[in-house]
N, C-alpha and C positions, 0 to 999 in steps of 0.2 A: 377620546377613547369610545370603543363601541359600548353602548348600554348592555348589550347581551353578555358582556364580559363581567358585569357586576356579580357578586357571588349570590347564589341562592340557596345552597345547602339541600336539605331534603325536601323543602318546598311544600310543606303540607298546607292544607286548607286554613284559611284565615278564621279567626274566631268570629262568631256573632255577637252582637251586643242588643239583646232583646229589649232592654229598657229604652231603646230608640226605635220608633216606628220604621225607619229606614236608614241604610247606610249613609244616605247624603246628609241626613240630619245630624248623625253621630260626627261627620266630617265638619260640619258647620259648628256645631256645638263646641268640638274639642279644640278648635282653632280660633274660636271667636276671640276678637280683640289681640289676637297674636298674629294673625295673617289679615292682610286687607280684604274686604268684601269683594273687590275687583279680581284679586287673585284667586280667591275661592271660586268666584264665578268662572274664571278661565279654566280651573281644575275641573269644574263639574259641567263645563261646555253650555254655560247659560249666561245670563246677564246679572249684572250687579243688582238691579231692583228686584229681581226674583230671589237672590240670596238674602237681601235685606228683609223681604216679606217673609221668607222661611224662618230667619231668625226671630222676628217679632212673633210668629205663630207659636214659637217654643217659649216665648217669654223672655229672650235675651235683650240686652240693651241695644236699642236702635235710636240714632246712629251709634256705632261702636267707637270707643276710644281705643285705637289701635297703637300698641307699644312696638316700634320697630326694632327695638333691642332683642326681641325673641328671635327675629331672623339673623342678627349679627352675633348675639352671645348664647342664645337658647336654641340653637338649631338641633342639638342632640334631643332635647325635650320634644320639638316637633316631630323629629324622625321617629322616636319611640311611641308617641301618640297617634302616629298615623301607619304604624308598620304593618297592623292588621286592617288597615282601611284601603290603602292606595298601593298600586303596583309600582314599579320603579319610575316609569315616564311620568305618572302623576306626582309621585313624591317629589321627584326632582323639580317639576314645575311649581309644587307648593313652596319648597325651601329656597328656590331660586338659584340653585347651583347645577353645574355640569356634572355628567357622569363621573368624570375624572376626579372632580373635587369630593363627591360622595365615596368614591373607591378610596380616596385618601382617608377621609374621616373613618371609614370602616377599618382601614388597616393600621393606621398611625396614632388615632386619638384613643390612647388608653384601653385597648382591647375592645373597641366598640363592637366589632363583628362577634366576638365572644360574648359580650354583654347581651346582644340580640339573640343570642342562642345558636349562632352559627348556622342561621336558616333564615330565609326570607318567605314569609307566609304567602300563599297563592291567593291573592285579592281579586284578581280580575278587573278590568276597567269599570269606572264609576262614572255615570252621568246623571244628571238631575232628571226627575220625571215627576209630573204632577201627583198629588197624593190621591189614593183611593179614599172613599168614604170612610172605610175602617182606619186607614192610616191618618185621617183628619181628626177622628174621634180619639185615637190614642195621642195624638199630638196635643189635643185640647187637655188631656188627662195629665199629660207632661207638664204642660204649662201651668196647671192648677197646682201640681205637686211643687214646682219651683216657687210660685207665688205664696204658697202656704208656708215654705220656710223663709223666704225672702220677700216680705211684702213690700218693702220699700226699694225702689230702684236703686238708691244709693247704697244699699247693703250689698250689691253685686260689684261694687267697685273697690279697686285698690286705693287705699289712703296714702300709702307711699309705693311708688311703681316697683315693679320687679327690677332687679339689678341696680336700683339706686341705693347702692351700699354707702355712699356718703352721707346718706340721710337716716341710715339705720341708727338704732340705739348703740351706744358704744359705752363701756365701763370707763368710768373716770379714774386716770391713773392715780394711785395712792403712794404715799411716801414708802420707798423701798428701804429694807433694812440693809442692804448692801449689794455687791456684785455677785451675780451668779458664780458658783464655785467651779466653773469649767472654763477651759481655755477659749473656746468659742461655741456657738450654736448656730443653727440656721433652720428656716422653716419655709413652706411653700406659701406664697401669697393666697389669700382668702378667695380673692376674685379672678385669679388669673387661670385660664384653662389650660388644657394641654394642646391647644391648636397651633397654628402658625403665629405665635405671639411676636416674633421678631419682624416677619414680613408684614402682618397686619396688627399692629399693636392697639388699635382703637384709639379713642379719644385720649385716655389716660389710664393705662393699666396699673400703674402704681402710683396713685394719688398722694399728694404730700401728707394728707391727714393720716393715711394709713401707715405711711412710712414713719411719721413721727410717734405713732402709737405703738408701732413694733419697738422702736428705740425705748420708749417710755416702760415697756413691759420687760426690757432686758433682753430683748433679741438682737443678735449680732449680724445675722445675714439671712439672705432669701436664696432659694433654689428654683430654678425654672426648667422645664423641659426643653432640650435642645436636640436637633437631628443634624449631625455635622455636615452633610452633603448640601443641605440648605444654607450652610455658612461657607462652605468651600467645595466648589464643584469637582467632581471626579473628571480628570482629563478625558476628553471625547465623549462625555455624557453631560455637557453643560445644561442641555435643556431640562434636565431634572433638577436644576438648581436656580431656576429663574428668580431674580431678585436677590441673589446673594450679597451684593453690595449694599442694597437698603436694609438686609437683615443686620449686617455688621454695623451699619451707621446707627440703626435703632438700638441695637445692643450697647453700642457705646454710650448712647444717650441714657439709657436705664442704669448702666454701671455708674455713670456721674451722678445721677439723680440720687442713688441709693448711698453713694459715699458721702452726699451732704448730710445724711442722717446717721453715719457712722456704721452703715450697713453694707456688708460684702455681698456680692452676686456670685452665686454658683450655678455651674451647669448641671444637670442631670443628663449622663450619656449612657445609651445602651447601644453600643456600636460594635463592629461596623454594621448598621442597620440594613436589613433586608431591602431589596429594591423592587420595584414593579416588574413584572414579567418582560415588558418592553426593553428593559435595560439589559436583561440577561441575553436576549436575542442578539445583541451587540457584542455583549462580553461573556460568552458562555463559560469561559474558564473561571469566572466568579461564582456560578451557580452552584449552590451547595444544597444541603438536605432540606426536605420540606416536611414539617411536622403535620400529622393528621389534622385536617380542619383549617390549617393556616392558609392565608391568602397572600403569603409572601415567602419566598425562599430564603434560606440562609446564605451567606457568603462563605465560600470554602477557603479557608486560611491555610490549607495543607497543600493544595494543588498548585496554588500560586501565592507569593507573597504580596501581591499587588494591593489586596484590600488592607492589610497591615501597614504597607508601606504609605499608602494614601492616607489612612487614619492618623498615623504619626505626623505626617506633613500638614494635615488639616488642623490638628490640634496646635501645632507650632504656629500656623499661620493666623488662626483665631486669636490665640493668646498674645502674639506679636501685635495684631492690628487693634486689640482692645486690651492694653496693658493694666487696666485696673481690675480685671477679673479676679476674683478672690480664690477661685479654684473649681474642681468638678468632683461629682461623685458619680460612680459608674455601677451598673448592675451588668453581670457578664453571664448570668444564666437565668433561664425561666421566662424572662419578659417577652420581648419581641424576638422574631427571627433575626439572629446576628451571625455568629459563627455556627458550625454545623452541630455541635454538640449542645448548643444553648437550649434547645427545646427537647433534649434527650432523644434526637432523631440522627445522631451521628452515624448509626449503623447503617443508614441508608447511603452513606457517602463512602465509596471505595478508598478515597485518599484519607478520611478522617477515622474510618472505622477502627483502626487497630493503634491509634494514637492515644496516649494517656490524656484524659479530659483535663486534669490539673495542668498539664503542659500548654494545652490550647487556651485555657482560661488566663494563663500567666502571659503568654504571648500578647493577648489583647491588651491586658493592663499594662504591660511594659510599653507597647506601641503608644498608648495614651500617655503614659507617665514620661517618657522620653521627649514626646512632642510638647507636653505643657512645660515641662521644666527647662527645655531648651530655651524657650521664649521667655518664661516667667519663673525662675528658680524658687521664688517664694510663695508661689501658688500651692495651695493645699490639694493634694490628690486623695480622694477618699474612695477606698474600694468598699463596696458593699457586699458581703458573703451571701446575699439573698440566693436561697435554693441551691447553693453549692451542694451537690450530692451525686452519687452514682446514679445510672439509669434507673428510673422507677423508684428511687429511694427518697428519704427525707434528709435534712441536713445531717450529715455524718462527719463525726470528728476526725477520723482517719483520712477521709477525704479532704476536709478543710485543712488539716495540717499539711497535706501534700501539696495543696495550692500555696499556701503560705511560705513553704520553703523555697518557692520559685519566684516569688513577688520581690519587686525592689524594696529597699529598705525605707525610702523617705516617705512612706505613705501613711495614713490613717486607715486602721481596719475597723470597719463599721459592721455592727451585729444588732440585729432586732434584739432588744434587751430581753424581752419575755419568751422569745422563741424557746420552746422545749420546756417550759414551766408545766408541772404536772397539773391537771384539773380534776376536780371532783365534784360534779353538779348532779344534784338528786341521786347520789350513789352511782352515777355513771363516770368512769375514770377515763381520762384521755390527755392529751398534751396540746400546748399552743403551737399552731403553726399559723403564721401571719403575726399580726399585732392585736393587742388588747389593752383596755383599761381596767376590766373587772379582773384580770389575772395580773398580779404585781411582779414585776422582774426585779434583778435579773435572774435568768435561769442558770442552772448548773453549766449548762452547755456554753453559753455565752461568755460565762465568767472564764471557762477553761480556754475558749478561743482567744479572748483578749490576754490572758496569761502567755500563751504561746506567742502572739503577736508580740508582746512586750519583750520577751526572751529573744525574739529575733531583731529587736532594734526598731519595731513600729509603734506608733502611737494608737490610741484606741478611741472609738466613738461609739456611742449608744444610740440606735434608733429607737425612738419613744413616739406615743401619741399622747399629748398632754390634753388637748381640747376635746377630741372626740376620735372615735374608730369607727370601723365597719359595724360595730356593735349598735351604733346609732350615729350616723354622719348628717342627718337632716337637720340637726340644731348646731349651732355654731361652737357650743361646748356642752359637755356633760358635767353638771356641777357636782362633781365628787372629789372635792380638793384633798379629803383625807387619803384617798387612793393615790392620788397624783403625788403628794408630798411624800408618802412612804416610799414610793419608787424613786423619786429624786434623792432622797436620802440614802437610799441602798446604792445608788449609783456614785454618789459622792464617796461613800465609804470604799467602794470598789476602786476608786482611784481612776475612773474613766476620764479621759481627756476633754471629750467634746460630745455635744449632743446634736442629733438630727431630731428636730422636734415635731416633724409631721411628715406624712406621705402627701398626697394631693389634698386630703381631708384634714381638717384640724387646724388650718391656718388663720383663723379668726385672730385679729389683733386685740385680744383681751381675754375675757374668759380666765381659764386655769393658767394662762401664760404669767399671770401676775405671781404665781408660786414659784417662779424661777427666783425672785428676789425678795419675797416677803412670805411670812407665815400665815396660815388661815386665820389666826387671831388678828394679825395686822390688818389683813384684807377685810375681815368682818367689821373691824372698827370703823371703816369707811361707810357703813350703813347707819352710824349713829349709835350712842352708847346703850339705847333701850333695845333697839332692834339687833344689835350684833350677837348677844347670845342666842335668840332665836335663829338667826341665819346660821350660826355654827350648828345648832341642834338639827335644822333641816339638812345641812350638808351631810352630817353624820348619817341621818335617816337614808338620804339618797345613796350614800356609800354602801350602807348595809343592804340596801334593796338590790343595788346593782352587783353585788357579790353573787345574787342568785341567777345572773345570766348563764344561760346553758352554753358554755363557749365550745366552740368546734369551727374548724375552718370552713366547714360546709354550712354551717349555720349562718356565720357571719356574711358569706357571700350570696347564699341562695335564699335566706329567710327573707321575710317580708318587712322587717324592722323599719328599713330606711324609707320605704314607701308608706307604711302606716295606713291611715284610712283611705288613701287613694286607692288601694289594690281592691279590686272588685271582688265580691262574693260570687260564687257559681252554684247552682243547685245540682247541676250535673258536672262531673268530672271533665276538664278540658282536654286531658291527655297531654298537654304541654308540659314539659320539664322546666323548672325554674332556672334561669340563667344568671351568671355573676353579676349582681348590682345592675340588673337590666329588667328582666320580666319576672316577678315572683310567680305569677299565675296562681293556681291552687294547689301546688305540688306539695303537700305536706311530707311525703316521704323524702323529698329534695331538702325541704326546709330543716327537718329534725336531725338529719346526719345519723349520728350513733345514738340518739336518744329514743327510747320508746316513746309512743304517742302520750301517754298519760304523764311521764316524767317531763317531757318537753312542755306540755301545757301547764303543769304544775309549777314548773321553774319560772315560767313567764307570769304566772298568777301571783307568785310571791313577789316578783319584781315589780309588777304593776300595782299590787296592793301596798307594797312598802313605799313605793314612789308616791302613791296618793298620799299617804300619812306625812311625807315630807312636805308635800304642797299644802297640805292641810295646816301645817305648822306656820307656813309663810302668811297664810291669808290674813289673819288678824293682826300681824306685826305692822302692816302698812300704816297703821295710825300712829304708830311710834316712830316712824322714819322722818327725820328732819327734812324740810323742803329742799335743801341743797343735796340730799341723798337719794331722793325720790325717784330720779332717773336710773341710778344704779340698781335700786330695789325692783323698780318695774321691769327692768331688763332681765333680771334673776328670776323673777316669778314668771315672765313671759316664757322664757327658755324652758323652765321647770315644767310648766303646763303643756308646752309642745312636745316635750319629751314624754310626759305622761300619755298624751294622746297616741304617740307611736307605740308605747309599751302595751297599753291596754288594747289597742287595736290589734296588735300581733297576736295578744292572748284570744281575742274574738275570733280572729281568722283561724287559729288552731282549732278552737271549739267547734267552729261552724263547719269546717272541713271533716273533722270527725263525727259530727252528728248528721249531715245532711242525708247520709244513706238512708237513715232510719226516720226520715221526716214523716212518713206515714203514721208514726206513733203519736198519739195525743200529746203525751208529757214532752216528747223531744220536739214536736212542733212548737210548743209553747217556749221551750228554750231557745229554739231558733228565732222566734219572735223577739223574745227579749234581747238577744244578740244583736239584731237589727236595730232596736231601739237606742242601745248603747252605741252602736257604731255610727248611727245618725248624730248622736249628741256629740261624739268625738270629732266628726267631721265638721259639724257646726262650730265646735270651739276653734278647732285648727283653722277653719276659714277665717274665723274673726282675727286670729293671730296673724295668718298670712297677710291679711289686708294692710296690716300696720307695720310689718317686719319683713323686709325683703330678704333677710338672711335665712330664714326658716325654709326647709325643703331645698336649700341650694347646697351643691357641692361641685367644686371648680371642674372636676374631670367629667361629671355626669350632668352638668348644668342643673336645671330644676327637676327634682324627682316628681312634682306636681304643680299644678296652676290653680288658680280659683275654680276655673271650669272643671277639672278633675275631682275636686272635693264636692263640687255640686252634683257632678255626675254620680258620685257614690251615693248620695242621698236619694237622688231619683231611682238608682238601680236597687237600693234597698227597699223602696216602696214599690217597686214592681215586683221583687221577690216576695215581699209582704203579701201582695194581692194573689199570687200564685199559691203560697202556702195557705191563705185563708179560703181560696176557692178549689183546693184540690182534695 
């Protein structure tokens, strides 16, 4: 692939990072112990000794302990960290991947191009240069700041390495009160990304310990992203399916491994998936509409039936070759480019423009269902009504009913349980789009759709988030069992047949999953008789606090909650808009969505203060926890404190963005300085937690939101801003 073909979007000027004397030092700092010094030297067109000396001058650990897993499993973090530092040629050299592979990541890995803001900042080439006397003075100041907060070299090190999830704390399975009251359920594995898991599964994508823990929690199945042309080639385009036989072999091994623990393996299908432009040059009749800002065209299913014929054949082939597959769930609108109307761009296609959208959706579903059931009649076909709506609309009952009428009857109809729930936060009313833990389902809309599906002879499934949500996905679970159990009880009373327990986030094998088979009182008993009432009281306090979350789809995608203290303060507006779970920047307008600034800040203050009260309840209880329960209690406290760091930091970021324009006023300057102090304290607290718990800050499809380097950078940045405030 030609590097010039990589997307650039509007290509604005890259952001500066004034807390580093030079860009080259920012590059070394942000990648230290994540990328080898030799690779950094190659990127900077210098030698390794020069890079080592530059790192030592900043106070970084020399020689570094390099963790190679960042290249293999954390490349999205590396890309984000260097998005404003390196142009494409140097970025590719840093991550050690060809242009075609980066294009695939941007196009296929869970909207990465969208998460990047649909733009590549204009960085310009970067080369190492000797420091000027002023840059040397600033570098010494940076080193002194680092040493002030981290005086011992050991305090810079991971105690448990990133990605070492097998060494992470895990809740000890407690005695269950019975089977979960649903036919089946399934969840996304905590540590499996949205990459090419079947072609390059790594050393052990589904370790035995993790599978045993899922089974102990009452989980019945796992789901993984799949792209059908990577498993079954399109005739005449086999070069786009290199390694298909290897993928099928690895898939069969994962299916067999899961089965040993009573777990079924399900595909997530978003098909027929849009292909690279080179494909359509050979198959122009397949090329369909292209949504604004997209980097892939859809496949037209009206001009020719070849995409649907191939899709049916691919599903039949894969389920025949891997007979143990439990089934598949599918999204047919909104996600990636698939059919012309999938991204509401069908009017751009002369062949699809005047066709009813429900008919096109049903044709895709029918092709997948026929293919799967031809090879595996007992496999479950789960049809997700995600974003079924007319152009520019939200989920619409009339539209959904029209789709349901055309669907095959032997399916499960999956709805987000809480989609459509009315919200009222700080007096600002709205409704749930996407999913939530703070808003308890099911909604009237979902109940109505399930009822219509039952009338048509279909079974029903609820998509829920038990462990976490985009409200806070940087912790493995949000400890609010009261809210989770109320939701599960509501679904049981509604007669829902099955549960999808998570999207890519929330797949930790523990946490709130235990409430599938036990009550909060039963789970609390696992902390010992004296600590149990305290734990229950803390859970209630966390739940009460979390109800203050100012829910809106714009808030959960664009707000800074998931990045927490990692996100940098800026004294001057950057002008960049926050992107979907990618770069929060300083975009208060984007963060707050429908909420006025004062209401938005107040809701996060209520959440953060209430959460702190829950943490305060836990602190003294540690003395009453029996030794055999101490690990469980330490895990709960660890996760709760990490969550507090994110919530309080979000409140700090809102306040800072609101106040910075008035920093010339003495009272405002004092408030800003106090925010800096609190943010440094939060970064230090979270830094210590991340050192010992590799789960914190990780989400499967975004990799790590931050590293230890990033949290230390926030501290250095805060001190730099402090100096500017005091000297202005």
